[in-house]
N, C-alpha and C positions, 0 to 999 in steps of 0.2 A: 508491592504486588506486581508480578510480571504481566507483560502483554503477550497473549497468545494469538496465533493466527487460526481463525475459524473459517473452514470451507463451507460455502453456501451453494444452494442451487443456482444455476445460471440466471442472471438478470434479476435476482432477488436480494442483492446485497443491501440496498438502502431500506427495504421492507424489514429485513432481519435486524438491521441496526436500530430502527425505530421501535420494533417490538421488544428488543433487548433493553433499550433505554426505558421503556414502560415498566419493565421488571426490576428497574434500578441496577442494571448491569452496565458498567462503563464500557461502552462500545464506540468504535470509530471506523468510519468508511471513508477513506480519502477519495476525493472526486476531482475531476477536471472538466472544463467546459469544451465541448466539441462542436464544430459546425457540421450539421448533417444536411444533405441535400435531398429533397424529394423532387418529383417531376414538376411540381408547381411552386416550391418555395425552398428557402434555406432557413434553417432554425438552429439556435444554439441549445444544446442538450447537455445536461450534467450527467457524466458517466463515471463509474468507479475507476479509480486509478489502478487497482489491483483486482482484476476480473475474478468473480466467484470467491472473493476473500474479504473478510472484515477482521478488525483487530479488537480483542476483548481484554479487559483488565480485571483479572479475578485471582483469588487465592486458588492453589492447586486443588484443595478439597472441594471448592465450589464449581469446578469446571463442568459438571454435568447439567447445571441449571440451564445452559444454553440449548439444550436439546428439547426443552419445553416449547421452544419457538419454531413454528413451521418454517422450513427453508434451511435450517442449520443442519448440515450433514455430518461433518467430522472436523477434527483438528488437523492441521498440517504437522507432519512429523519430519524432523531433520536428524539424521544419524541415530534413529531409534528412539528419540525423545521428542516430546512436543516442542515445536519451534517457538522460541521466545524472541520478542523484539525489544530492543532497548528503548528506554525513555528518549534518548537522544534521536534515534531513528523516527520515533513518533513525532518529535518536535519538528524534524526536517520535513516529514510528510505533511504536517499541519501547515508549515510555512509555505510549502509549494502549492498546497491547495488554496490557501488564503490569498496568496499573491497571484494566483492563476498563471503560474509559469507556463511557458509554451512547451508542453510535454509532447514530444514526437512519438515515442513509442515506449512500451514497457517490455523488456525482454528477459527471459529466464536465463541465468548463468548455466553454462554447460561445463562439465568436468574438463579441465585442461585449458579453458579459455584464459588468455592472458590480458591483464588490464594494467596499463602504465599508471604509476602513481604520480600525480601532478597536483601541487597545492594551488588553489585558486586565491588564497588569502582572505577568504570570507570567514569571519569569526563564527557565524552561526552554523555553518556547514563544514567546519574544519575537520579534516580527516575523513570525510565522507566522499567527496568528489575525487574520482581517481583518474580520469582521462579528459583531455581537451583536444578537439580536432576541429579546426576551422571555427565555425559558430555553434558548435555543439559540445556538451560536456556530459559525463556519465556520473550519476550519483549512485553509489553501491549500497544496497541494503543487505548486508552480509547475512543476517539471521533469516531473512526471507529467501535468500538465493535469487534476488532479482537486481537488475540494473535499470534505473530510470534514466532515459536519455532526454536532455533538456536543450532547448535552443537559447543561447545566450546573446 
């Protein structure tokens, strides 16, 4: 079964994920820990790695079941077809989320952007990391059209 990218209402990614899991739909919302500062305190907050997106693992004929959940808007399309994410990319996202890698930002790829291909030698992410610059590296999620920038 392929993983599809589901667009959600802003700031409702984790709620949609939990509601889909209650419907026995395999869903995943990669998160990261951010430090947020208020006037009186600093707090660690779990935020989605992919804003307004979660990943769902469904058969093509079952894709409409997600719209029974409040907050699910539509599927992400790429080149006229629903965007599919490989199992390898899901594993990389899970590893980054579990290890709490220091993610600096998430940026969308733009047409014509050039990324140098450099191998880090990591077995778990082989072929995914594309560029190293100083203490930063870029992990390309091709099917999503996003680059995740990590501090190494």
